[in-house]
N, C-alpha and C positions, 0 to 999 in steps of 0.2 A: 599851381600847374598840374595838380592831380597826380595820375600815375607816372607821368614823365619824370618827376623828380627821383623817384626811388631808383631809377636805372642811368641817371647820367653819368655815374662813375664808370660805366661800361660802354658808353656811346661815344663815337669819335664825330662829333659834330663839326661840319665844315660850311655852314650857311647861317644866314641871319634872316629869318622869315618875318622880321618886324615885331609886331606885337605879340606877345606869347599868349595872350588871353583876347578874346573878342572885346572890341571897344563898344561899351553901352551907349556911347553918344550916337552911335548910328542907328539905333532901335527904331527910331521914328521914321527914318529914310527908308529902311528896309522892310519895315513891318515887324510887329512882334512874332508872328508865325515863322516867317523865314530866318529871323535871328535865332529863335529856338532850335531850328533845324541845323544851323550853323555850329551852335553850341555842342549838339550831340555829334555832329560829324568830327569836330575838334576832339571831344571825348574818345571817339572811336579810334582816331589816329594816334592819340596819346597812349592808348591801350595797346594798339598794335605795336608801338616802338617798344613799350615795356616788354611785351610778350616775347618779341624777336630777341631782344637783349638778353632776356632770362634764358631762351632756348640756345642761342649761338654764342653768348659771351660778349664779344665785341661787335659793335655794329656800325658800318660805315654809313652815316647819314648825311645825304647831300639834299639841298632844297634850293629851288629857284622859283622865280615869279613868272607866270606865263599870261601874257595879256590874252583875254578872251572877250566874246560878245556877251551882251546881257543874257541873250538866251542860252548860251552855253553854260553861263554861271548858274541860271535858273534850272537847267536840265541836271546839272551835278546835284543840286539840292533835292530836286524833286525825285530823282532815281533813288537817292539815298533814304529820303523819307519813305516812299512807296514800298521798296524792296529790300532796304537795309544794306545796299551794295554801292560800293565806291572803288575806285582804284583798278589796278591790274598787275600782272605779273609775267615774267618771262624768265628763261634760262640761258646762261652763258654756257652752251653745250661745248665740251671739249673732248677732242680725240687725240691722244698723245700730244703733239705740238701744234694741233690745229684747233681752230675755233670755229663755230657755225655761226654765219651771219646771213641776213637777208636784206633785200632791199623792197620795201613795199611800194606799191604803185602810188605815183606822186610824191614820193620821198625825197629828201635832198641827200640822204646818205644812207650807209649800212648800219644795221643794228642788230642786237641779239633778239631771236624770236620771242613773241609773247602776245598777249591780248588783254583786252578788258574783262573785268569779272562779270560772270552771269549770276542771276538769282539762286541762292543756295550753293554756291561755288566757294571753296576756300582758295587762298591765294596760291598754295601749291597745286590744286587741281587746275586751276586757271593757267598756271605756267606750262604745266604738261599738255594740256589741251591746245594751248597757243602753239606751242612748238610742233606738235603733231600736225596740226591743221595748216601751219604756215609751211613746214618742211618735209612733212612725211616721216620725220625721225620721232621714235620713242626715246625719251630721255628720263633718266632718274635723278633726283635732286641729292646733292651731296653736301650741300651748304648753302650759305648765303653771301652774295658778292656785295650787295648794296641796296639800301632803301632810299629811293628818290621820292622827295615830296614835291609835287608840282603845285604850287600856290596860284589858283586860278583868280585873276584880278580883272574885273569888268570896268574899273576906272570910273565908278559911280561914287566912289567914297565909302563904299562897303568894304568891310575886311576881306582881304583874299581868303579863299577857303581851300584847304588841302585835298590833294588827290594823290594817294600814296601809290607807287609803283615798286614792286619788290623785284630786283634782279637775283635770281637764285644761281648758284653754281651747279652743274651737274655733267653726266657722262650719257653718251648714246648707248641704248641697249639693244636697239633693233631698228630695221628700217633702212630705206635708201632716200636720197634726197630728190624732192620733186616740189616745184612752187605750188603753193596753194592759192586759194581765191584771195585776189588782193595783192598778190606778190609778184613782183617782177623777176626777181632772181634769188636763188639760194646757192650758198657756196661754203665749202670747208677752206678756210684760209690758214695759211702758215705765217703769213704776213698781214698786219692790220693795214687797210687801205686807208687813203688819205681823206676820203670822204666818209666821215662817221657821224651818226646822228647826235651824239652827244660826247663830250670831250673825256668824260670819265672812262670810255672804253680804251683810250689811248694807254691806260695804266694796266691793261690786261697783260700778263707775262706770257710770251710766246718764245 
């Protein structure tokens, strides 16, 4: 399993992504080229996990499968191959006993602000930009809350491919809230709302 093995003792895993290595039986179905990109993407994610575990000590790692279209699956691989970019990041920004949450347009619930990574952008840079553009708030990263691995599955028999999203912990350093582009609402909340985009947010201590 490569670099992932060296850090398992410091990672609190709460998911079963299925096969831990790509299934070579799918090579003919997907094509040798896309199979190679999938392998490189998995190596990137394994390296990311090891690096985060080494930097922060214990890592809360949560994974889930997400059904997607064939085009979405292909776009994820193409973007990684062309730009070396995958995943995204956000920050659970706290201010005393409050947490900053946003509701994006068309979303089913509230979530901590963030965005997808851009070429040349680190996960930390992505998280800070995502918060700034979505909420108007400048935030400082203080730690890591969670690494979510979204395994994109197009139901064609190909192995699901991981798309990592890092939720950092942080504090507000400046700015006032205002909804950014694509954001319906931004709020400081002292109680978590019932409509949350993912259940792990319910564990946030307020």
